[in-house]
N, C-alpha and C positions, 0 to 999 in steps of 0.2 A: 235931374228928375231927382226925386227922393229915390234910393237904392233897392228900397222895399217895392215898391213899383214899378222900378224899372223891370220889363218881361224879359230883359235879357238877361240880366243878372239876378233876380233875386231866385233861393232857394227853393221856395214856397212860401209859401201863406204867412206873413209875418208874424210873431209871436202872438202880439198882442189882439189879435182876430183869430184865434185857434182853441178859444176858452170853449167854445161848445164842442168842438173836433175832439179835447180833451177828455167832455163829459160820451160823448160819441164816436170812437174812433173805429178807422175802416172798415175793421173786422166781426164790427158787433153791427153793420148796416144790413145784412141779407136776413140776419134773424128778428132784427125791428119792427112791430108790429106798423108802425109810420111808414116802412118803405114805399108802401105799394100805394098807387096813384102818381102825383105827383115826379115821387123821389126817384122811383123806377124809372117812366116817360125819358125823365135829365137824365139820367145815367145810359139811358138803351141808345138816347141822340148822342152822347157824347162818344157812347164806345163805337157807333155807326161809322164818328167824322173821322176816327183815328183808326179806323180798321180799314176807312176809303182814302184815307191819306195814306196809308204804308203800301195800299195794293197801286193805288196811283204812281205810288215811288220806286215801285219793284217793277208797276210794267213798264215804266220809262230803266228801268235800268233791262231789263231785258228785250226794248229796244236799239238803247245804245251797244248791245256787248249783241247786237245779230241776232239774236235769238227768237225773233217776231220779224216779221215784216212790218213796212211800213202802213201799206194798207189793213190788215189785219188787226193793226196798232190802232191807228185812228178812230176805225169803227170801234177797239173796244173803250178807247181813252175818253176819244171829245164826250159822248151824252155823259161819261161817271165823270169828266172833271167836272160840267158844265151844272149837275147835279149837285157837286160836293160844294160848290163856290157861293151857288144858290141855295141850297139849303144851309149854310152856316153865314150867310148875310142872313135870312129871315130869321135861324134861330137865335141871334145876339138882336134883334128887331125887337122880337118878342120881350124876349130878359129886358132890354134896355126900355119899355115903352111900359109893359107890364107887371114882371114879375118883380123886379132889379126894387122899385119904387115901393111896391105892395112888400116885401119883404125888409125893407130897409125900414117903413113906417112902423113893422109887427117888431125891429129889432134896433131901435138906432143907434145900439151900442157899436154894429154893425157899418154901422155907415161908412166910413174911411176903409172896409173890403168893398163896397158896391161900389165907390169912385173910384179906386183899382183895379175894379174889374170893367168898370165903363173903361179908364182908359187905354187898357187891355185891349176892348173891342174897340177903339180907335186906330190901334197900334196894325190891328189883324184887319182892319178893313184896307188901310191902306197896302196889307200884304196881297190879300185878294183879289185888288187892282194890277197890280206889279203880277201875282201868278196870270190873272187873264190878260197881260198886254204882251207878257214873253211867253205864254200858249200859241197865242195866235199868232203872235211874230213865228216862232218855232213852224207851226202848221204851215201856215205863208210859206217858210223857206223850203219845207219839205213837195210842197207841191210846185215853188218855181223851180229847183236843184236837183239833183241826184242827191238822194239818203245819204250820203257818205262827204258829200263835198262841207269846203269849208264852213261854207253861210251857215249849211245848216246845224254841222257840229257846233258855229258859235252861238248860234241862235237856241240848240238843244240846251247849253251851257250854262245859256240865262236862264231857261227857262227851269233847270234846273235847279240854281242857284236859289231863285225866288220864290221856291217850289219847297225847298229843304229849310230854308227860313221861318216859313210860313207854318210847315208841320213842328217844328222848335220850339216857334210860340205859341202855337195853338197847344201842343200838348203841356208843356205848362200852365197855359190858360185854363185849360178845360180841367185839371189834376187842382186846382188852386179854386176856383168854382167849385169843385164839388167838395172841398173841404169847409167854403163857407156855407155854401147853402144848403147842402143832405144832411149836417146836424139839425141846422134850424127846421127843416123839415121834420126832422124826426123830434124833435123836443115840440112842438106843436103840434104836428100833423095840419094836412091840409085845410081843414075847416079853422082853424088859427089862423093860417094864412090868407085867408081870401083876402081881394080887394074891396 
């Protein structure tokens, strides 16, 4: 795979895709007239994914360290993990079907960037499936065994590894997506990017 596309290796958006970011650096976004509307909504959704992903990781750590009992942990964890996975998948589907094609038509020079983001979505989709499967395995193990059993620890560790991989990749992806998309929205405005 092209290293600039590899979600696990790239340090950020490739240089050839940062020309609009150079005109609209992150520190100017808040004061820009075109931040309201789609750009603000996009950033708020991304912030929600970041916050919820970190909260889920922190809750698992608290459970692992014995700071919260299993039943209260599950009551908090299960609906939030389901929401996180479902909303993230839906968010990516809307981007793939609506926003990315419209934005690529508006700015063909960014086509490679949308290909990069699409490749990320494929990788993240597989991660979501792994997180769901390992979470189900962990929850099943807790129902069948005592919370401190070897089977439960192995299932927790499998979920933890899958979840950590997803979160690391997701954080990289969200930042790169923002660096590609938000400057384009600020440059053209919502009206200039409609499908």
